[in-house]
C-alpha positions as CSV (number, residue, x, y, z in Angstrom):
1,X,41.1,34.3,221.5
2,X,41.5,35.3,217.9
3,X,44.1,33.5,215.9
4,X,46.2,35.4,213.4
5,X,45.7,34.3,209.9
6,X,48.8,32.7,208.5
7,X,49.4,32.7,204.7
8,X,49.6,29.3,203.2
9,X,53.1,28.4,201.9
10,X,53.2,28.2,198.2
11,X,55.2,25.3,196.9
12,X,58.2,26.5,194.9
13,X,58.6,25.3,191.4
14,X,62.0,24.0,190.6
15,X,63.4,24.3,187.1
16,X,61.3,27.2,185.7
17,X,63.4,30.0,187.1
18,X,66.7,28.2,186.7
19,X,66.4,27.7,182.9
20,X,68.3,29.9,180.6
21,X,66.4,31.2,177.6
22,X,67.5,29.2,174.6
23,X,68.7,31.0,171.5
24,X,67.3,30.0,168.2
25,X,69.5,27.4,166.4
26,X,69.9,26.2,162.9
27,X,68.2,22.8,162.4
28,X,70.6,19.9,162.8
29,X,69.4,18.4,159.5
30,X,70.3,21.6,157.6
31,X,73.8,21.8,159.1
32,X,74.3,18.1,158.3
33,X,73.0,18.5,154.7
34,X,75.2,21.4,154.0
35,X,78.3,19.9,155.6
36,X,77.9,16.5,153.9
37,X,77.4,18.3,150.5
38,X,80.8,19.9,150.8
39,X,82.6,17.0,152.5
40,X,81.2,14.3,150.2
41,X,82.0,11.5,152.7
42,X,80.5,10.1,155.9
43,X,81.0,12.0,159.1
44,X,81.1,10.5,162.5
45,X,78.7,11.7,165.2
46,X,81.5,13.1,167.4
47,X,82.9,15.1,164.5
48,X,79.4,16.3,163.6
49,X,78.8,17.6,167.1
50,X,82.0,19.7,166.8
51,X,80.8,21.0,163.4
52,X,77.5,22.0,165.1
53,X,79.3,23.9,167.8
54,X,81.5,25.6,165.2
55,X,78.5,26.7,163.2
56,X,76.8,28.1,166.2
57,X,79.8,30.0,167.2
58,X,80.5,31.3,163.7
59,X,76.9,32.5,163.2
60,X,76.9,34.2,166.6
61,X,80.1,36.0,165.8
62,X,78.7,36.9,162.3
63,X,75.5,38.4,163.7
64,X,77.5,40.3,166.3
65,X,79.8,41.8,163.6
66,X,76.8,42.7,161.4
67,X,75.1,44.4,164.3
68,X,78.3,46.4,165.1
69,X,78.5,47.5,161.4
70,X,74.9,48.7,161.4
71,X,75.3,50.5,164.7
72,X,78.5,52.2,163.4
73,X,76.6,53.4,160.4
74,X,73.8,54.8,162.7
75,X,71.2,52.3,161.5
76,X,69.1,49.8,163.3
77,X,68.8,47.5,160.2
78,X,71.5,45.3,158.7
79,X,71.8,45.9,155.0
80,X,73.5,44.1,152.1
81,X,76.4,46.5,152.2
82,X,77.2,45.4,155.8
83,X,77.3,41.8,154.7
84,X,79.5,42.6,151.8
85,X,82.0,44.6,154.0
86,X,82.1,41.7,156.4
87,X,82.7,39.2,153.6
88,X,85.5,41.4,152.3
89,X,87.1,41.5,155.7
90,X,86.9,37.7,155.8
91,X,88.6,37.5,152.4
92,X,85.6,35.8,150.7
93,X,84.7,38.8,148.5
94,X,87.6,40.4,146.6
95,X,88.0,42.5,143.5
96,X,88.5,39.3,141.5
97,X,85.6,37.4,143.3
98,X,82.6,39.7,143.7
99,X,79.6,38.8,145.7
100,X,77.4,38.0,142.6
101,X,79.9,35.4,141.5
102,X,79.7,33.7,144.9
103,X,76.0,33.7,144.8
104,X,76.0,32.1,141.3
105,X,78.5,29.5,142.4
106,X,77.0,28.3,145.7
107,X,73.3,29.1,145.8
108,X,70.5,27.2,144.0
109,X,68.6,28.9,141.2
110,X,65.6,30.0,143.3
111,X,67.8,32.0,145.6
112,X,69.9,33.4,142.8
113,X,66.7,34.8,141.3
114,X,65.8,36.5,144.5
115,X,69.3,38.0,145.1
116,X,70.6,39.0,141.6
117,X,68.6,41.5,139.6
118,X,67.6,40.4,136.1
119,X,66.1,42.6,133.4
120,X,63.1,41.1,131.7
121,X,60.8,42.1,128.9
122,X,58.8,45.3,129.4
123,X,61.8,47.1,130.9
124,X,61.2,45.5,134.3
125,X,63.9,44.4,136.8
126,X,63.3,41.4,139.0
127,X,63.5,41.4,142.0
128,X,62.1,44.9,142.6
129,X,63.7,46.9,145.3
């Protein structure tokens, strides 16, 4: 008599389908460097873990708000104006404290050169738009 062919059982892989896709994160060293710059004192590991969680939550909320602003304007790209509106709503940018002043206060020179337009000889403006 003919035997029916039975398919071989495939062993299931555990762990691959149960993993959640990880979101990109800021490097721990960057968060620690920025935080220690402003705190100017040692920070315990437990406190630093809380700071990391707060940073992650803050940037997630920030990106969601920027996405909503761009969608409301009918665009698919976040622009500088969206960020400025968000910073105004947070109270960081005011009439007395414009965005350029914040850039000059808190960012290093190489980033300032990229963000603030400067007129140079030959009637050129750097950075070009």
